[in-house]
C-alpha positions as CSV (number, residue, x, y, z in Angstrom):
1,M,99.6,54.9,-101.0
2,S,98.6,58.4,-102.1
3,H,99.5,61.5,-100.1
4,G,95.7,62.1,-99.6
5,R,95.2,58.6,-98.2
6,I,98.1,59.0,-95.9
7,M,96.8,62.3,-94.6
8,S,93.3,60.8,-94.1
9,L,94.8,58.0,-92.0
10,I,96.9,60.4,-89.9
11,M,93.9,62.7,-89.3
12,S,91.6,59.9,-88.3
13,Q,94.2,58.7,-85.7
14,L,94.6,62.3,-84.5
15,Q,90.8,62.7,-84.2
16,Q,90.7,59.4,-82.3
17,G,93.3,60.8,-79.9
18,M,91.3,64.0,-79.4
19,A,88.2,61.9,-78.7
20,I,90.1,59.8,-76.1
21,L,91.3,63.0,-74.4
22,I,87.8,64.3,-74.1
23,A,86.2,61.0,-73.0
24,T,88.9,60.5,-70.4
25,F,88.3,63.9,-68.9
26,H,84.6,63.4,-68.7
27,K,84.9,59.9,-67.3
28,Y,86.3,61.4,-64.1
29,S,84.9,65.0,-64.1
30,G,81.3,63.9,-63.5
31,K,81.9,62.0,-60.3
32,E,81.9,64.9,-57.8
33,G,80.6,68.5,-57.9
34,D,80.7,70.3,-61.3
35,K,80.6,67.8,-64.2
36,L,82.8,70.1,-66.3
37,T,85.8,70.2,-63.9
38,L,88.0,67.8,-61.9
39,S,88.0,68.0,-58.1
40,K,91.2,67.1,-56.3
41,G,89.8,63.6,-55.7
42,E,88.7,63.2,-59.3
43,L,92.2,64.3,-60.5
44,K,93.9,61.8,-58.1
45,E,91.8,59.0,-59.5
46,L,92.5,60.0,-63.1
47,L,96.3,60.2,-62.4
48,E,96.3,56.8,-60.7
49,K,94.1,55.0,-63.2
50,E,95.1,56.6,-66.5
51,L,98.7,57.9,-65.8
52,G,99.8,55.5,-63.1
53,D,102.9,54.5,-65.1
54,I,104.1,58.1,-64.9
55,F,102.7,59.3,-61.6
56,G,102.5,56.0,-59.7
57,K,100.3,55.9,-56.6
58,T,99.6,59.5,-55.6
59,T,99.6,58.7,-51.8
60,D,101.8,61.7,-51.0
61,K,99.2,64.4,-50.1
62,A,101.8,67.2,-50.4
63,A,102.8,66.0,-53.9
64,L,99.1,65.7,-55.0
65,D,98.4,69.2,-53.6
66,K,101.4,70.6,-55.6
67,I,100.2,68.9,-58.8
68,F,96.7,70.2,-58.3
69,K,97.9,73.7,-57.5
70,D,100.2,73.8,-60.5
71,L,97.4,72.6,-62.8
72,D,94.8,75.0,-61.4
73,A,96.1,78.0,-63.3
74,N,93.1,80.2,-62.5
75,A,93.1,79.2,-58.8
76,D,89.4,78.3,-58.7
77,G,89.9,75.1,-56.7
78,T,89.2,72.8,-59.7
79,V,91.0,71.6,-62.8
80,D,89.0,72.5,-66.0
81,F,89.4,71.0,-69.4
82,Q,92.0,73.5,-70.6
83,E,94.1,72.9,-67.5
84,Y,93.8,69.1,-68.0
85,V,94.9,69.4,-71.7
86,T,97.9,71.5,-70.6
87,L,98.9,68.5,-68.3
88,V,98.5,66.0,-71.2
89,A,100.4,68.3,-73.6
90,C,103.3,68.8,-71.2
91,L,103.6,65.1,-70.5
92,T,103.4,64.4,-74.3
93,M,106.3,66.9,-74.9
94,L,108.4,65.2,-72.2
95,C,107.8,61.8,-73.6
96,N,108.7,63.0,-77.1
97,E,111.9,64.5,-75.8
98,F,112.8,61.2,-73.9
99,F,112.2,59.0,-77.0
100,T,113.9,61.3,-79.5
101,K,117.1,61.4,-77.4
102,K,117.4,57.6,-77.3
């Protein structure tokens, strides 16, 4: 397999990953209020349905409030796309560290 073909394959997988990140955000962001941000309820649903293996059931209101506050970097009461991507990037880095140490 040529270097160019390998790069093409890698890029298409990366592009698919980017599309999934975008689609997942918008799957939840349009349910309440502003369709370009996540409310606390939308974030809770996303965490439970998409990241449940990591976060489990987010029934602890104080824990959910802390996650939401930590993500809401600009303190506007919502989680925008950039703040959401920061969460995914941090989780990805933690997963990478976990698997590379084993």
